[in-house]
C-alpha positions in Angstrom: -5.9 19.2 -9.8 -2.4 19.7 -11.1 -1.3 18.7 -14.5 1.0 16.0 -13.0 -2.0 14.5 -11.1 -4.1 14.4 -14.3 -1.3 12.7 -16.1 -0.7 10.2 -13.3 -4.4 9.2 -13.3 -4.6 9.0 -17.1 -1.5 6.8 -16.9 -3.1 4.4 -14.4 -6.2 4.2 -16.7 -3.9 3.4 -19.7 -1.9 0.7 -17.7 -5.1 -1.1 -16.6 -6.6 -1.0 -20.1 -3.4 -2.1 -21.8 -1.9 -4.6 -19.3 -4.9 -5.6 -17.2 -3.4 -5.0 -13.8 -2.1 -2.2 -11.6 -1.2 -1.7 -7.9 -1.9 1.7 -6.3 -1.6 3.3 -2.9 -5.0 4.6 -1.6 -5.1 8.3 -0.6 -8.8 9.0 0.2 -11.1 8.0 3.0 -14.3 7.2 1.2 -13.9 3.4 1.6 -13.0 3.4 5.3 -12.9 1.1 7.2 -12.7 -1.4 4.4 -9.9 0.4 2.5 -7.8 2.9 4.3 -5.4 5.7 3.2 -2.0 4.1 2.8 -3.3 0.7 1.8 -2.0 -0.8 -1.4 -4.7 -2.2 -3.7 -4.4 -4.5 -6.7 -6.8 -3.9 -9.6 -7.5 -6.4 -12.3 -9.3 -5.4 -15.5 -12.9 -6.7 -15.6 -15.9 -6.2 -17.8 -19.2 -4.8 -16.4 -21.0 -8.0 -16.8 -18.3 -9.8 -14.7 -18.8 -7.6 -11.6 -21.0 -8.8 -8.7 -22.9 -6.8 -6.1 -20.6 -6.0 -3.2 -17.4 -6.0 -5.1 -15.0 -3.0 -4.9 -14.3 -1.6 -8.3 -12.2 1.2 -9.8 -13.5 3.6 -12.5 -12.2 6.7 -14.2 -14.5 9.7 -14.5 -13.8 13.4 -15.0 -10.0 12.8 -14.9 -10.4 11.2 -11.4 -10.0 7.6 -10.2 -12.7 6.2 -7.9 -12.5 3.0 -5.8 -16.0 2.3 -4.5 -18.3 -0.7 -3.8 -21.0 -1.8 -6.2 -24.4 -1.4 -4.4 -26.7 -2.1 -7.4 -27.1 -2.3 -11.1 -29.0 0.0 -13.3 -30.4 -2.0 -16.2 -33.2 0.4 -17.0 -30.9 2.5 -19.2 -30.0 1.9 -22.8 -26.6 0.6 -21.6 -26.2 -1.2 -18.2 -24.4 0.6 -15.5 -23.1 0.0 -12.0 -24.3 2.0 -9.0 -21.4 2.5 -6.6 -20.8 4.2 -3.2 -17.9 4.6 -0.9 -18.5 2.6 2.4 -18.1 5.8 4.4 -20.4 7.9 2.2 -24.1 8.4 2.5 -24.9 8.8 -1.1 -24.5 6.8 -4.3 -22.3 7.9 -7.2 -23.7 8.6 -10.6 -24.0 5.4 -12.6 -20.7 4.0 -13.8 -20.7 2.9 -17.4 -18.7 0.0 -19.0 -16.5 2.7 -20.6 -15.6 4.2 -17.2 -15.1 0.8 -15.4 -11.4 -0.2 -15.2 -11.6 -3.3 -13.0 -12.1 -4.9 -9.6 -10.0 -4.7 -6.4 -8.5 -8.2 -6.0 -6.2 -7.6 -3.0 -5.7 -5.1 -0.2 -2.3 -4.8 1.5 -2.2 -3.1 4.9 1.1 -3.1 6.6 2.4 -6.6 6.5 -1.0 -8.2 5.8 -2.6 -9.1 2.5 -6.3 -9.9 2.2 -9.0 -10.2 -0.4 -11.8 -7.5 -0.1 -15.1 -8.7 1.2 -18.3 -8.7 -0.8 -19.8 -6.1 1.5 -19.5 -4.3 4.8 -20.3 -6.7 7.7 -20.1 -7.0 11.4 -17.8 -4.6 13.2 -16.9 -2.8 10.0 -20.5 -2.0 9.4 -20.8 -0.3 12.7 -17.5 1.6 12.2 -18.6 2.7 8.7 -21.9 4.1 10.1 -20.0 6.1 12.8 -17.5 7.4 10.2 -20.3 8.3 7.8 -21.8 10.5 10.5 -18.8 12.5 11.3 -15.6 13.7 9.6 -14.2 14.3 13.1 -14.8 10.6 14.0 -13.1 9.6 10.7 -10.0 11.7 11.6 -9.9 10.2 15.1 -10.3 6.7 13.8 -7.4 7.2 11.3 -5.3 8.8 13.9 -5.9 5.8 16.2 -5.0 3.3 13.5 -1.8 5.2 12.6 -0.7 5.1 16.3 -1.6 1.4 16.5 0.5 0.7 13.3 3.4 2.7 14.7 3.3 0.7 17.9 3.1 -2.6 16.0 6.1 -1.6 13.8 8.2 -0.7 16.9 7.5 -4.2 18.4 8.6 -5.8 15.1 12.1 -4.3 15.5 
């Protein structure tokens, strides 16, 4: 990771902790199909005890930002933690502490649409997530298909 990437991520952490809100463009695929590369997400600061199962949260660990879904809580520890996982991933992240938690995703903007994130992966998205979890090739094909679909929609809008 370059020095500018480290600085940018640290700046995002500081903005959320100081001002309580930030909007970011998503780069990774770990939350597909719920959150896709290119989506804009709005993050609002939240405390660990305010977070519910199924919410999408952002945390900062090892100079990296993570946006993953809360799948459970670990209350057996001295300090409570959240257990998170990317919708496309087959394994849980190490527990996220209150000190690492930055906030919750409150809005996802995809193209010209804005929507609130769901409290879990349901229906058709659950099936898509399982397929994407099984294959990086399927993930690349899915994202390529979506990019072509978006391009076609944009050309119709002209």
